N, C-alpha and C positions, 0 to 999 in steps of 0.2 A: 838359894843364891839369886842375886839380881843380875840379869844379863846386861852387858855393856851395850849402850846405844850410841851410835855415832851421829855426828852432825853433818857428815859429808853430803847427805842427800837433801839437806835443807837449803832453801834459796835465801842465802844471807849475803850481805856485803862481803867481798873477798877479804877485807881486813877485820872482820867482826871479832874473830877469836883473839887477834893481836890487841885490838883496842880495849876489849873488855878484860883481858888478862887471863884467857883460858889456856894456860900452859898444860903440859901433860900431868904435872903434879896437881894442878887445880882441877883438872878433869877427873882425876881419881878421887879427889875430895868431894866433888859433885856426885859421883857414883856412890860414895860412902853415905852421903846425905840421903840420896834417893833410897838406898836400902834401909836406912833408919826410918825414913818416912813410910815406906811400905809396911814395915813391921809395926810401927806405932799406929798406923791407920787401921789396923785390925782391932785395936782396943778403943780408939776414939775417932770421932769423925773430923779429921783434919782437912781432907780433900776428897772429892768424889773418886770412888774406886776406878771408874772408867778413865779418869784423866791421868792416872798413873801409867796407863799404857802408852800415852803420848807425852811422857814426862818432859823430854828434851824440848819439845815445841811448846806445850801448854804451860809448863812451869819454868824450865831453865831459860829458854830464849825470851819468854815474856818478862822474866825478872832481869836477866842480864842486859837486856837492851837499855835499861836505865843508865848503865855505864857507857853504852855506845853514844847516847845522847848527852850525857854529862860526864865525860871521862876524867875530868880533873877533880871532881867532888870526892872527898875521902871521908867525911863525917856525915853520916846519915841517921835519920830517925825513921823507923818503919812502924807506922801506926796500925794497931790491930794486927800484929804480926802473925798470929794464928799458927799456921804450919811452917812459918819462917819464909814465906814467899811474899815479897821479894827479899826480905832482910838477910836470911841465911845465905842465899845465893850471892848477894852483894858482899857479905863478909868473907865468903870463900874466895871470891875473885879479888878482893882487896887484901887478902892475907899476904903479909910480907911487904906491903906498901907502907912506907913511913907515915905515921900520924893518922892511920886509918882506924876508925871506930864506927860500928853500926849499932845503934840503940834499938833493941827489939822490944817493943812496947805492947803488952798484952794483959788484959784484965782477968783472964781465966787462968787459975793456978795450975791446973793439970796441963794446959798447953805450955805454960812457962816451964814446967818440968821437962817437957819434951825439948823445948828450945835450949834449955840449959844443958841437957844431955848432948845435943849435937855440938853446941859451942865447946863443951869440954872435950868431947871425943875427937874433934877435928882441930882443936886449939885455935879457935877463930878470934879475930879482933872484934868481939861483940860483947855487949852488956845487955842482960835480960832485965826488964823492968816489969814487975807484976803490979800494975796499977792502971789508972785512967790516963790517957795521953794528955788531956788538957790540964791535968794536975801537976805535971812534971815541969821542971825548969831546966831545960837542956839547951846548950848552944850547939847548933848543928848547921852545916852548910845547906843540906837538902833534906826536906821532909817528903816522905812517899807513903803510899798505901795501895793495896790491891784488894778489891772486894771487901772493903771495910764499911763504907756507908755512902749514901748519896752525897753528891758534892756539897750541897748546902750544909749538911751536918758535918761532913768531913772537914770543911774549912773552919768550923767552930772548934773541932778538936785540934786543928793545926795552927790556929791563930797565935797561941803563945810562942810558937817556934818562929813564925813570920815576924812577930814583934821583936825577936832577938836577932833578926837578920837573915833568917833562912829563906830559901825559895822552895817552891813545891814542884814535884814531878810525879804525877799520879797516873796509874794505869786504869783506864776507863774503857767501857764497852761501847756498843753501837749507839746507845741512847745518850751519848755525851752532850749533844746539843740541847736536849731538853733539860738535862741536869744543869748545864751552864745557865740556861734561861731562868730556872727556878732559883739557883744560887744568887743570881743578880738581884733578886728581890731583897736579899739580906746583906749582900757583900758587894763591895767594889773591888775590882782586881784587873790586872793586865794578864792576858793569857795567849798561848799559842798551842794549837792542837796538831799533833803529828801522827801520821798513820803508823800503827803498830807493826813491828817486824814479824811478830808471831801470828798475827791475824789481821788482815786488811780491814776487817770490820771494827777493830779496836782502835783506840787512840791513846797516845801519851799526852797528857795535859800539863803543860808547863805554866806555872802561875807565880806571879810576883806582885808586889805593891798591894797586898791584901789590906783591906780596911772595911769597917762597917759602912753599910750603905746609908 
C-alpha cells in the first residue's frame, strides 16, 4: 500500500490547489499514479528511489507548478517524458477540462509501456508517442521537459514545436544561467526565469521567439 501524503505542510501559494486543479478526485488520481510509479520503479529505473519518499514535493509540486505559471494552456508536449514527469501530472490535473491533451513523447519502448498503462488506468487526456521529439509534427500550445537534456540540445528537440506556434516552459536546475549562455551560441530566444515553487534553487524557464542564432 502507498500511504497518502498531504500538501498541508508545504509552503505554497494559498490558491495553488485551486489554480492547478487539484480537486479531491484529482488528488486520488495522483495517489494512484504514485503507487503505479513505485511499483514500476522496482522493475525499471524511472526515478531515484530516494525521491519517491518526497514525491509530493520533488515530483508533484515540481510538475504541477507548470499550470500555476501557465493556467490557460491545455495542449502540451512533454519531451522525454520518461516516468511521466511532468506530463502525467499535467494530464491528471487537466482531466475533464475541455480540449485538453498532453502528448507524452518518449523514445524508450519500455517506458512508453509504463506511460500507456497509467494513461489507460486513470483514463487520462494524454497520447503516448514512442519516438524522437524532433521527428513529430504536433501542434501544441506549450512544450515542456524535465531532466531531458541541456538547454542547447533541448531547444533543438523543441524547435519544430516552436515553429508551429508553441512556447516553452522548461523545468531547470541551479545551473540554468550557464545553460542559457551555452544555448545562446546556437539559438536566439526571448526568455524569463522564475524561481521554482518546489525548490528555490530551481528555475522555470519560459521561452518564446526561438530562432537559429
